[in-house]
BABALUM-251533 format. One record per residue: residue number from 1; residue in one letter; z, x, y of N, C-alpha, C in turn. Coordinates in nm, 4 decimals. Each point is the difference from the previous one (the first is absolute). Example, Ala and Ser with C-alpha at 12.3 -4.5 7.8 and 13.67 -1.06 7.14 Angstrom:
<rodrens>
RODREN pos code      nzz      nxx      nyy     cazz     caxx     cayy      czz      cxx      cyy
RODREN   1    a   0.7800   1.3190  -0.5690   0.0000  -0.0890   0.1190   0.0000   0.0900   0.1200
RODREN   2    s  -0.0720  -0.0350   0.1050   0.0060   0.0820   0.1190   0.0730  -0.0770   0.1090
</rodrens>
This chain:
<rodrens>
RODREN pos code      nzz      nxx      nyy     cazz     caxx     cayy      czz      cxx      cyy
RODREN   1    m   5.1689   5.1658   5.5472  -0.0794   0.0461   0.1137  -0.1154   0.0854  -0.0528
RODREN   2    t  -0.1217  -0.0452   0.0306  -0.1187   0.0698  -0.0451  -0.0544   0.0832   0.1140
RODREN   3    l  -0.0088   0.1311  -0.0201  -0.0502   0.0893   0.1028  -0.1488   0.0230  -0.0179
RODREN   4    k  -0.0675   0.0100   0.1142  -0.1412   0.0342  -0.0013  -0.0134   0.1492   0.0191
RODREN   5    p  -0.1110   0.0562  -0.0429  -0.0170   0.1458   0.0132   0.0110   0.0466   0.1450
RODREN   6    e  -0.0575  -0.0783   0.0942   0.0076   0.0419   0.1395   0.1428  -0.0072   0.0546
RODREN   7    e   0.0808  -0.0920  -0.0546   0.1398  -0.0074   0.0440   0.0775   0.1235  -0.0462
RODREN   8    i  -0.0363   0.0463  -0.1178   0.0657   0.1218  -0.0478  -0.0380   0.1190   0.0873
RODREN   9    l  -0.1278   0.0066   0.0387  -0.0435   0.1117   0.0838   0.0628  -0.0062   0.1384
RODREN  10    e   0.0235  -0.1184   0.0521   0.0526  -0.0139   0.1353   0.1529  -0.0014   0.0041
RODREN  11    y   0.0592   0.0026  -0.1166   0.1459  -0.0077  -0.0018   0.0604   0.1296   0.0573
RODREN  12    e   0.1017  -0.0161   0.0849   0.0641   0.1162   0.0639   0.1484   0.0016  -0.0368
RODREN  13    f   0.0474   0.1190  -0.0353   0.1411   0.0170  -0.0351   0.0782   0.0476   0.1243
RODREN  14    n   0.1290  -0.0237   0.0010   0.0849   0.0504   0.1080   0.0196   0.1511  -0.0164
RODREN  15    r   0.0001   0.0648   0.1096   0.0145   0.1451  -0.0056   0.1485   0.0352  -0.0088
RODREN  16    a   0.0301   0.1032  -0.0733   0.1377   0.0460  -0.0143  -0.0002   0.1541  -0.0092
RODREN  17    f   0.1100   0.0539   0.0323   0.0105   0.1462  -0.0039   0.0000   0.0445  -0.1438
RODREN  18    r  -0.0747   0.1010  -0.0168  -0.0118   0.0572  -0.1339  -0.0531  -0.1058  -0.0993
RODREN  19    g  -0.0962  -0.0828   0.0440  -0.0608  -0.1019  -0.0897  -0.1142   0.0599  -0.0800
RODREN  20    y  -0.0821  -0.0914  -0.0597  -0.1130   0.0435  -0.0825  -0.1139   0.0474   0.0883
RODREN  21    s  -0.0890   0.0763  -0.0630  -0.1146   0.0504   0.0741  -0.0936  -0.1158   0.0302
RODREN  22    e  -0.0343  -0.0119   0.1257  -0.0833  -0.1133   0.0415  -0.1382   0.0072  -0.0640
RODREN  23    g  -0.0565   0.1176  -0.0101  -0.1340   0.0151  -0.0609  -0.0011  -0.0409  -0.1461
RODREN  24    e   0.1053   0.0451  -0.0723   0.0065  -0.0353  -0.1419   0.0181  -0.1499  -0.0185
RODREN  25    v   0.0838  -0.0571   0.0900   0.0228  -0.1454  -0.0112  -0.1295  -0.0736   0.0272
RODREN  26    n  -0.0695   0.0392   0.1053  -0.1267  -0.0683   0.0320  -0.1036   0.0171  -0.1123
RODREN  27    e  -0.0023   0.1213  -0.0570  -0.0945   0.0221  -0.1109   0.0355  -0.0870  -0.1201
RODREN  28    f   0.1291  -0.0100  -0.0252   0.0439  -0.0831  -0.1113  -0.0324  -0.1470   0.0252
RODREN  29    l   0.0223  -0.0423   0.1269  -0.0298  -0.1392   0.0333  -0.1487  -0.0296  -0.0126
RODREN  30    e  -0.0827   0.0966   0.0391  -0.1445  -0.0196  -0.0143  -0.0397  -0.0133  -0.1467
RODREN  31    e   0.0622   0.0835  -0.0835  -0.0291  -0.0078  -0.1445   0.0458  -0.1335  -0.0558
RODREN  32    m   0.1188  -0.0409   0.0424   0.0535  -0.1288  -0.0461  -0.0863  -0.1142   0.0489
RODREN  33    a  -0.0499   0.0074   0.1219  -0.0841  -0.1055   0.0544  -0.1306  -0.0093  -0.0779
RODREN  34    a  -0.0563   0.1185  -0.0344  -0.1257   0.0000  -0.0759   0.0210  -0.0601  -0.1390
RODREN  35    q   0.1079   0.0415  -0.0653   0.0268  -0.0557  -0.1325   0.0310  -0.1489   0.0065
RODREN  36    w   0.0748  -0.0348   0.1061   0.0329  -0.1434   0.0147  -0.1270  -0.0835   0.0206
RODREN  37    e  -0.0930   0.0550   0.0786  -0.1261  -0.0705   0.0231  -0.0788  -0.0145  -0.1309
RODREN  38    d   0.0015   0.1055  -0.0814  -0.0682  -0.0087  -0.1307   0.0647  -0.1052  -0.0886
RODREN  39    l   0.1340  -0.0033   0.0033   0.0712  -0.1001  -0.0812  -0.0316  -0.1419   0.0459
RODREN  40    l  -0.0056  -0.0174   0.1336  -0.0319  -0.1336   0.0517  -0.1421  -0.0417  -0.0401
RODREN  41    q  -0.0937   0.0947   0.0100  -0.1377  -0.0316  -0.0401  -0.0080  -0.0321  -0.1505
RODREN  42    e   0.0725   0.0805  -0.0760   0.0007  -0.0255  -0.1444   0.0632  -0.1346  -0.0311
RODREN  43    n   0.1053  -0.0312   0.0752   0.0661  -0.1290  -0.0192  -0.0939  -0.1149   0.0346
RODREN  44    d  -0.0726   0.0152   0.1117  -0.0976  -0.1030   0.0373  -0.1070  -0.0158  -0.1086
RODREN  45    q  -0.0460   0.1145  -0.0507  -0.1017  -0.0044  -0.1054   0.0536  -0.0685  -0.1252
RODREN  46    l   0.1252   0.0334  -0.0346   0.0607  -0.0618  -0.1174   0.0202  -0.1506   0.0186
RODREN  47    q   0.0370  -0.0380   0.1210   0.0173  -0.1425   0.0284  -0.1343  -0.0737  -0.0113
RODREN  48    k  -0.1057   0.0649   0.0525  -0.1323  -0.0615  -0.0121  -0.0415  -0.0138  -0.1468
RODREN  49    e   0.0269   0.1078  -0.0748  -0.0341  -0.0062  -0.1420   0.0842  -0.1053  -0.0709
RODREN  50    c   0.1250  -0.0084   0.0397   0.0872  -0.1005  -0.0596  -0.0482  -0.1407   0.0313
RODREN  51    e  -0.0428  -0.0234   0.1245  -0.0547  -0.1301   0.0377  -0.1277  -0.0303  -0.0788
RODREN  52    e  -0.0816   0.1043  -0.0155  -0.1235  -0.0184  -0.0780   0.0321  -0.0339  -0.1446
RODREN  53    l   0.0996   0.0708  -0.0551   0.0408  -0.0300  -0.1371   0.0578  -0.1397  -0.0118
RODREN  54    r   0.0781  -0.0397   0.0991   0.0548  -0.1362  -0.0017  -0.1121  -0.1028   0.0053
RODREN  55    r  -0.1003   0.0297   0.0860  -0.1129  -0.0928   0.0099  -0.0740  -0.0089  -0.1337
RODREN  56    q  -0.0223   0.1173  -0.0638  -0.0678   0.0002  -0.1280   0.0816  -0.0732  -0.1073
RODREN  57    v   0.1327   0.0220   0.0048   0.0861  -0.0708  -0.0963  -0.0080  -0.1500   0.0232
RODREN  58    s   0.0013  -0.0413   0.1277  -0.0105  -0.1422   0.0322  -0.1329  -0.0567  -0.0485
RODREN  59    e  -0.1075   0.0755   0.0244  -0.1303  -0.0459  -0.0466  -0.0048  -0.0060  -0.1523
RODREN  60    s   0.0623   0.1002  -0.0637   0.0019   0.0017  -0.1468   0.0771  -0.1200  -0.0540
RODREN  61    r   0.1117  -0.0321   0.0681   0.0777  -0.1165  -0.0447  -0.0799  -0.1289   0.0184
RODREN  62    q  -0.0678  -0.0083   0.1149  -0.0837  -0.1177   0.0224  -0.1129  -0.0083  -0.1043
RODREN  63    y  -0.0605   0.1156  -0.0290  -0.1068   0.0023  -0.1004   0.0540  -0.0372  -0.1377
RODREN  64    a   0.1227   0.0537  -0.0302   0.0619  -0.0342  -0.1280   0.0300  -0.1494  -0.0071
RODREN  65    a   0.0462  -0.0563   0.1134   0.0268  -0.1442   0.0025  -0.1294  -0.0788  -0.0221
RODREN  66    k  -0.1077   0.0443   0.0651  -0.1285  -0.0673  -0.0196  -0.0459   0.0121  -0.1458
RODREN  67    l   0.0234   0.1194  -0.0573  -0.0374   0.0188  -0.1397   0.0785  -0.0932  -0.0920
RODREN  68    e   0.1293  -0.0157   0.0305   0.0810  -0.0906  -0.0812  -0.0516  -0.1431   0.0098
RODREN  69    v  -0.0346  -0.0402   0.1257  -0.0552  -0.1344   0.0176  -0.1324  -0.0131  -0.0748
RODREN  70    s  -0.0850   0.1024   0.0144  -0.1285  -0.0033  -0.0704   0.0201  -0.0012  -0.1510
RODREN  71    l   0.0986   0.0779  -0.0454   0.0289   0.0048  -0.1429   0.0427  -0.1370  -0.0515
RODREN  72    e   0.0837  -0.0677   0.0762   0.0408  -0.1348  -0.0387  -0.1198  -0.0943  -0.0043
RODREN  73    e  -0.0869   0.0136   0.1017  -0.1197  -0.0847   0.0010  -0.0900   0.0324  -0.1192
RODREN  74    w  -0.0126   0.1311  -0.0291  -0.0831   0.0394  -0.1145   0.0591  -0.0535  -0.1307
RODREN  75    k   0.1334   0.0027  -0.0085   0.0642  -0.0535  -0.1202  -0.0297  -0.1492  -0.0150
RODREN  76    k   0.0107  -0.0717   0.1139  -0.0279  -0.1431  -0.0058  -0.1456  -0.0253  -0.0372
RODREN  77    e  -0.0911   0.0769   0.0636  -0.1416  -0.0154  -0.0330  -0.0269   0.0356  -0.1462
RODREN  78    g   0.0708   0.1056  -0.0468  -0.0163   0.0381  -0.1400   0.0464  -0.1102  -0.0948
RODREN  79    e   0.1123  -0.0646   0.0343   0.0495  -0.1097  -0.0829  -0.0977  -0.1167   0.0013
RODREN  80    v  -0.0546  -0.0286   0.1201  -0.0973  -0.1094   0.0095  -0.1247   0.0315  -0.0817
RODREN  81    e  -0.0523   0.1226   0.0150  -0.1188   0.0386  -0.0767   0.0288   0.0007  -0.1497
RODREN  82    k   0.1197   0.0421  -0.0364   0.0381  -0.0010  -0.1414   0.0026  -0.1418  -0.0546
RODREN  83    e   0.0541  -0.0917   0.0775   0.0045  -0.1408  -0.0425  -0.1406  -0.0575  -0.0090
RODREN  84    l  -0.0838   0.0339   0.1000  -0.1379  -0.0484  -0.0036  -0.0746   0.0553  -0.1213
RODREN  85    a   0.0218   0.1288  -0.0288  -0.0658   0.0612  -0.1160   0.0485  -0.0646  -0.1294
RODREN  86    r   0.1296  -0.0319  -0.0061   0.0541  -0.0647  -0.1201  -0.0612  -0.1384  -0.0190
RODREN  87    r  -0.0080  -0.0759   0.1098  -0.0604  -0.1337  -0.0098  -0.1477   0.0094  -0.0372
RODREN  88    e  -0.0703   0.0972   0.0610  -0.1425   0.0155  -0.0310  -0.0197   0.0386  -0.1459
RODREN  89    s   0.0857   0.0901  -0.0502  -0.0114   0.0395  -0.1402   0.0277  -0.1184  -0.0924
RODREN  90    q   0.0958  -0.0862   0.0371   0.0269  -0.1189  -0.0802  -0.1198  -0.0941   0.0001
RODREN  91    m  -0.0634  -0.0154   0.1178  -0.1176  -0.0862   0.0079  -0.1138   0.0552  -0.0850
RODREN  92    v  -0.0209   0.1329   0.0087  -0.1059   0.0620  -0.0803   0.0288  -0.0163  -0.1486
RODREN  93    l   0.1273   0.0173  -0.0378   0.0384  -0.0151  -0.1403  -0.0227  -0.1427  -0.0485
RODREN  94    k   0.0393  -0.0992   0.0821  -0.0207  -0.1396  -0.0384  -0.1487  -0.0315  -0.0118
RODREN  95    e  -0.0787   0.0525   0.0956  -0.1442  -0.0233  -0.0048  -0.0609   0.0627  -0.1254
RODREN  96    a   0.0456   0.1212  -0.0333  -0.0501   0.0653  -0.1208   0.0397  -0.0780  -0.1251
RODREN  97    q   0.1225  -0.0509  -0.0030   0.0438  -0.0799  -0.1138  -0.0817  -0.1272  -0.0123
RODREN  98    l  -0.0279  -0.0643   0.1143  -0.0809  -0.1224  -0.0017  -0.1408   0.0287  -0.0507
RODREN  99    k  -0.0613   0.1089   0.0492  -0.1343   0.0354  -0.0448  -0.0016   0.0330  -0.1487
RODREN 100    s   0.1011   0.0749  -0.0453   0.0049   0.0331  -0.1423   0.0175  -0.1248  -0.0849
RODREN 101    r   0.0807  -0.0964   0.0481   0.0174  -0.1257  -0.0730  -0.1317  -0.0767  -0.0062
RODREN 102    q  -0.0733  -0.0017   0.1120  -0.1289  -0.0682   0.0019  -0.0994   0.0666  -0.0948
RODREN 103    i   0.0014   0.1344  -0.0010  -0.0901   0.0728  -0.0900   0.0327  -0.0307  -0.1456
RODREN 104    i   0.1301  -0.0036  -0.0322   0.0412  -0.0295  -0.1370  -0.0404  -0.1422  -0.0387
RODREN 105    e   0.0228  -0.0963   0.0909  -0.0379  -0.1377  -0.0285  -0.1510  -0.0123  -0.0203
RODREN 106    e  -0.0781   0.0696   0.0839  -0.1453  -0.0047  -0.0142  -0.0426   0.0628  -0.1327
RODREN 107    a   0.0650   0.1113  -0.0373  -0.0324   0.0643  -0.1269   0.0333  -0.0908  -0.1184
RODREN 108    l   0.1145  -0.0691   0.0072   0.0365  -0.0923  -0.1070  -0.0983  -0.1161  -0.0088
RODREN 109    r  -0.0438  -0.0499   0.1166  -0.0965  -0.1090   0.0007  -0.1319   0.0441  -0.0638
RODREN 110    q  -0.0460   0.1188   0.0389  -0.1236   0.0513  -0.0592   0.0167   0.0231  -0.1500
RODREN 111    k   0.1184   0.0461  -0.0395   0.0254   0.0205  -0.1423  -0.0098  -0.1317  -0.0766
RODREN 112    k   0.0589  -0.1070   0.0571  -0.0080  -0.1304  -0.0660  -0.1439  -0.0481  -0.0090
RODREN 113    e  -0.0757   0.0219   0.1084  -0.1405  -0.0405  -0.0026  -0.0775   0.0770  -0.1066
RODREN 114    i   0.0261   0.1313  -0.0084  -0.0685   0.0812  -0.1008   0.0384  -0.0451  -0.1406
RODREN 115    e   0.1310  -0.0247  -0.0204   0.0448  -0.0453  -0.1322  -0.0618  -0.1341  -0.0361
RODREN 116    a  -0.0075  -0.0920   0.0999  -0.0607  -0.1304  -0.0265  -0.1481   0.0153  -0.0322
RODREN 117    g  -0.0701   0.0864   0.0780  -0.1410   0.0237  -0.0281  -0.0213   0.0638  -0.1363
RODREN 118    y   0.0894   0.0915  -0.0368  -0.0110   0.0645  -0.1312   0.0211  -0.1007  -0.1120
RODREN 119    s   0.1000  -0.0877   0.0148   0.0260  -0.1015  -0.1022  -0.1193  -0.0935  -0.0145
RODREN 120    e  -0.0554  -0.0402   0.1155  -0.1157  -0.0894  -0.0054  -0.1192   0.0686  -0.0659
RODREN 121    a  -0.0242   0.1279   0.0358  -0.1106   0.0733  -0.0602   0.0222   0.0191  -0.1502
RODREN 122    k   0.1249   0.0229  -0.0368   0.0306   0.0180  -0.1421  -0.0247  -0.1294  -0.0772
RODREN 123    e   0.0399  -0.1135   0.0587  -0.0248  -0.1281  -0.0655  -0.1491  -0.0262  -0.0140
RODREN 124    k  -0.0772   0.0276   0.1055  -0.1444  -0.0197  -0.0072  -0.0625   0.0939  -0.1028
RODREN 125    y   0.0497   0.1236  -0.0068  -0.0529   0.0942  -0.0979   0.0266  -0.0484  -0.1425
RODREN 126    n   0.1237  -0.0476  -0.0232   0.0333  -0.0509  -0.1337  -0.0863  -0.1202  -0.0361
RODREN 127    a  -0.0207  -0.0911   0.0982  -0.0842  -0.1166  -0.0265  -0.1438   0.0429  -0.0268
RODREN 128    f  -0.0495   0.0957   0.0776  -0.1355   0.0503  -0.0219  -0.0123   0.0666  -0.1368
RODREN 129    l   0.1017   0.0754  -0.0399  -0.0028   0.0680  -0.1287  -0.0047  -0.1007  -0.1145
RODREN 130    i   0.0802  -0.1065   0.0126  -0.0015  -0.1037  -0.1043  -0.1370  -0.0657  -0.0076
RODREN 131    r  -0.0541  -0.0337   0.1158  -0.1316  -0.0643   0.0023  -0.1075   0.0933  -0.0543
RODREN 132    f   0.0100   0.1294   0.0393  -0.0991   0.0968  -0.0468   0.0066   0.0145  -0.1514
RODREN 133    k   0.1217   0.0090  -0.0532   0.0143   0.0107  -0.1460  -0.0557  -0.1219  -0.0702
RODREN 134    s   0.0247  -0.1175   0.0580  -0.0512  -0.1223  -0.0619  -0.1516  -0.0019  -0.0017
RODREN 135    i  -0.0608   0.0344   0.1148  -0.1468   0.0009   0.0084  -0.0580   0.1073  -0.0913
RODREN 136    l   0.0675   0.1189  -0.0030  -0.0481   0.1071  -0.0867   0.0085  -0.0411  -0.1465
RODREN 137    h   0.1067  -0.0702  -0.0356   0.0156  -0.0469  -0.1381  -0.1113  -0.0974  -0.0357
RODREN 138    t  -0.0307  -0.0926   0.0927  -0.1085  -0.0953  -0.0237  -0.1331   0.0716  -0.0126
RODREN 139    f  -0.0200   0.1008   0.0868  -0.1254   0.0748  -0.0063  -0.0135   0.0749  -0.1325
RODREN 140    l   0.1073   0.0622  -0.0467  -0.0044   0.0726  -0.1262  -0.0256  -0.0933  -0.1170
RODREN 141    q   0.0611  -0.1186   0.0062  -0.0264  -0.0986  -0.1066  -0.1463  -0.0406  -0.0002
RODREN 142    s  -0.0580  -0.0176   0.1197  -0.1409  -0.0370   0.0088  -0.0883   0.1112  -0.0546
RODREN 143    v   0.0352   0.1254   0.0318  -0.0784   0.1125  -0.0496   0.0100   0.0083  -0.1519
RODREN 144    e   0.1205  -0.0179  -0.0526   0.0165   0.0021  -0.1451  -0.0809  -0.1109  -0.0670
RODREN 145    w   0.0043  -0.1174   0.0636  -0.0784  -0.1113  -0.0587  -0.1477   0.0309   0.0019
RODREN 146    k  -0.0489   0.0583   0.1111  -0.1416   0.0339   0.0098  -0.0359   0.1056  -0.1034
RODREN 147    e   0.0884   0.0975  -0.0194  -0.0263   0.1033  -0.0996  -0.0059  -0.0610  -0.1393
RODREN 148    k   0.0900  -0.0937  -0.0255   0.0006  -0.0669  -0.1304  -0.1273  -0.0813  -0.0184
RODREN 149    e  -0.0443  -0.0694   0.1029  -0.1208  -0.0830  -0.0064  -0.1223   0.0867  -0.0281
RODREN 150    l  -0.0109   0.1119   0.0699  -0.1143   0.0879  -0.0214   0.0009   0.0585  -0.1406
RODREN 151    r   0.1206   0.0344  -0.0468   0.0085   0.0542  -0.1359  -0.0471  -0.1028  -0.1023
RODREN 152    e   0.0393  -0.1261   0.0198  -0.0412  -0.1065  -0.0921  -0.1498  -0.0219   0.0077
RODREN 153    e  -0.0585   0.0088   0.1217  -0.1438  -0.0201   0.0140  -0.0786   0.1072  -0.0734
RODREN 154    f   0.0500   0.1259   0.0052  -0.0710   0.1078  -0.0671   0.0197  -0.0044  -0.1514
RODREN 155    t   0.1075  -0.0604  -0.0484   0.0243  -0.0063  -0.1453  -0.0635  -0.1196  -0.0657
RODREN 156    q  -0.0432  -0.1048   0.0753  -0.0622  -0.1196  -0.0579  -0.1477   0.0245  -0.0279
RODREN 157    p  -0.0616  -0.0817  -0.0979  -0.1437   0.0100  -0.0266  -0.0791  -0.0397   0.1227
RODREN 158    p  -0.1296   0.0407   0.0070  -0.0813  -0.0299   0.1173  -0.0200  -0.1495   0.0227
RODREN 159    d  -0.0098  -0.0833  -0.1105  -0.0213  -0.1425   0.0205   0.1223  -0.0684   0.0537
RODREN 160    a   0.1200   0.0583  -0.0217   0.1232  -0.0648   0.0473   0.0263   0.0261   0.1459
RODREN 161    t  -0.0674   0.1023   0.0556   0.0243   0.0324   0.1403  -0.0617  -0.0999   0.0928
RODREN 162    s  -0.1022  -0.0800  -0.0517  -0.0643  -0.0962   0.0886   0.0853  -0.1211   0.0255
RODREN 163    s   0.0867  -0.0301  -0.0963   0.0861  -0.1185   0.0201   0.1145   0.0352   0.0910
RODREN 164    p   0.0417  -0.0901   0.0820   0.1116   0.0295   0.0915   0.1295   0.0211  -0.0744
RODREN 165    h   0.0831   0.0801   0.0568   0.1316   0.0284  -0.0570   0.0882  -0.1221   0.0087
RODREN 166    p   0.0792  -0.0241  -0.1030   0.0860  -0.1201   0.0072   0.0863  -0.0023   0.1232
RODREN 167    q   0.0501   0.1133   0.0368   0.0848  -0.0010   0.1188  -0.0816  -0.0285   0.1228
RODREN 168    e  -0.1328   0.0483   0.0033  -0.0848  -0.0282   0.1145  -0.0301  -0.1483   0.0076
RODREN 169    q  -0.0184  -0.0655  -0.1214  -0.0223  -0.1443   0.0016   0.1213  -0.0722   0.0563
RODREN 170    k   0.1159   0.0452  -0.0407   0.1208  -0.0642   0.0513   0.0151   0.0246   0.1487
RODREN 171    s  -0.0382   0.1214   0.0416   0.0152   0.0310   0.1413  -0.0963  -0.0789   0.0842
RODREN 172    g  -0.1135  -0.0449  -0.0612  -0.0955  -0.0793   0.0761   0.0449  -0.1404   0.0235
RODREN 173    e   0.1068  -0.0402  -0.0653   0.0499  -0.1357   0.0150   0.0924  -0.0084   0.1200
RODREN 174    g  -0.0476   0.0345   0.1181   0.0787  -0.0153   0.1239   0.0864   0.1170   0.0351
RODREN 175    h   0.0012   0.1111  -0.0784   0.0820   0.1181   0.0284  -0.0896   0.1200   0.0188
RODREN 176    a   0.0417   0.0954   0.0861  -0.0773   0.1220   0.0228   0.0158   0.0935  -0.1171
RODREN 177    s  -0.1072   0.0658  -0.0369   0.0033   0.0952  -0.1115   0.0719   0.1268   0.0439
RODREN 178    p   0.0463   0.0809  -0.0996   0.0649   0.1274   0.0362  -0.0922   0.0891   0.0785
RODREN 179    r  -0.1343  -0.0078  -0.0292  -0.0944   0.0803   0.0758   0.0040  -0.0396   0.1467
RODREN 180    e   0.0057  -0.1305   0.0245   0.0083  -0.0467   0.1381   0.1330   0.0402   0.0636
RODREN 181    e   0.1070   0.0008  -0.0824   0.1298   0.0429   0.0532  -0.0051   0.1459   0.0449
RODREN 182    i  -0.0675   0.0832  -0.0806  -0.0098   0.1421   0.0340  -0.0858   0.0185   0.1238
RODREN 183    s  -0.1083  -0.0772   0.0122  -0.0887   0.0148   0.1151   0.0684  -0.0414   0.1290
RODREN 184    r   0.0956  -0.0934  -0.0115   0.0707  -0.0434   0.1203   0.1144   0.0942   0.0392
RODREN 185    f   0.0334   0.0939  -0.0857   0.1114   0.0908   0.0292  -0.0406   0.1000   0.1087
RODREN 186    s   0.0810   0.0100   0.1040  -0.0239   0.0944   0.1093   0.1316   0.0378   0.0627
RODREN 187    l  -0.0075   0.0878   0.1017   0.1222   0.0408   0.0701   0.0620  -0.1125   0.0793
RODREN 188    d  -0.0743  -0.1077   0.0226   0.0594  -0.1136   0.0719   0.1171  -0.0594  -0.0759
RODREN 189    d   0.0036   0.0228  -0.1313   0.1109  -0.0540  -0.0790   0.1309   0.0680   0.0354
RODREN 190    f  -0.0083   0.1197   0.0579   0.1234   0.0697   0.0376   0.0563  -0.0470   0.1325
RODREN 191    r  -0.0773  -0.0754   0.0721   0.0433  -0.0411   0.1338   0.0781  -0.1293  -0.0094
RODREN 192    d   0.1225   0.0092   0.0370   0.0862  -0.1183  -0.0018   0.0097  -0.0566   0.1403
RODREN 193    e   0.0250  -0.1269   0.0069   0.0125  -0.0629   0.1323   0.1166   0.0597   0.0799
RODREN 194    d   0.1013   0.0463  -0.0730   0.1178   0.0573   0.0699  -0.0313   0.1300   0.0674
RODREN 195    y  -0.1062   0.0720  -0.0425  -0.0301   0.1309   0.0528  -0.1127  -0.0025   0.1018
RODREN 196    k  -0.0625  -0.1158   0.0184  -0.1092  -0.0085   0.0981   0.0578   0.0005   0.1393
RODREN 197    e  -0.0615   0.0741   0.0881   0.0474   0.0086   0.1380  -0.0404  -0.1232   0.0748
RODREN 198    s   0.0880  -0.0488   0.0820  -0.0275  -0.1195   0.0792  -0.0862   0.0376   0.1195
</rodrens>
């Protein structure tokens, strides 16, 4: 049985001989009614606070549930992004490997071309050197012969210089003289058909 403050104030006791003082009883009842009213108000306030706390707890649980769902979704998205990143990194790695292989193949091809060009240039240089030495040897022989001829001309008597040299007579028989050989010598002798540009 829950009493209200006004019920306590209105409550009446049976009168008896030599009973309690009515004033003291009424004063006590008034005090009890006031305290009871404070307790009821405090109880109402506590119930309201309790309901508010329950509501907040319910909202917190709902928020926690949403967070768990979001966390699961984030985990799934993270796994998907991780897989995508792994596949993308593999593609980038394969592309880099392919490009590096192409670069190496191109470098090897250029190396072969350079080596082939070097070998060809070396062969042409060797052929030119042989030809140059041969022409130089012929030229030196011609110079030596001319020096010998001049020396003989200066050592012979004046009447003998008018007659042709035996070798010149022989050279007049359909062959060019050494003098003519020297006059025909030029840098064109160094030019080989293999070295002329097309």
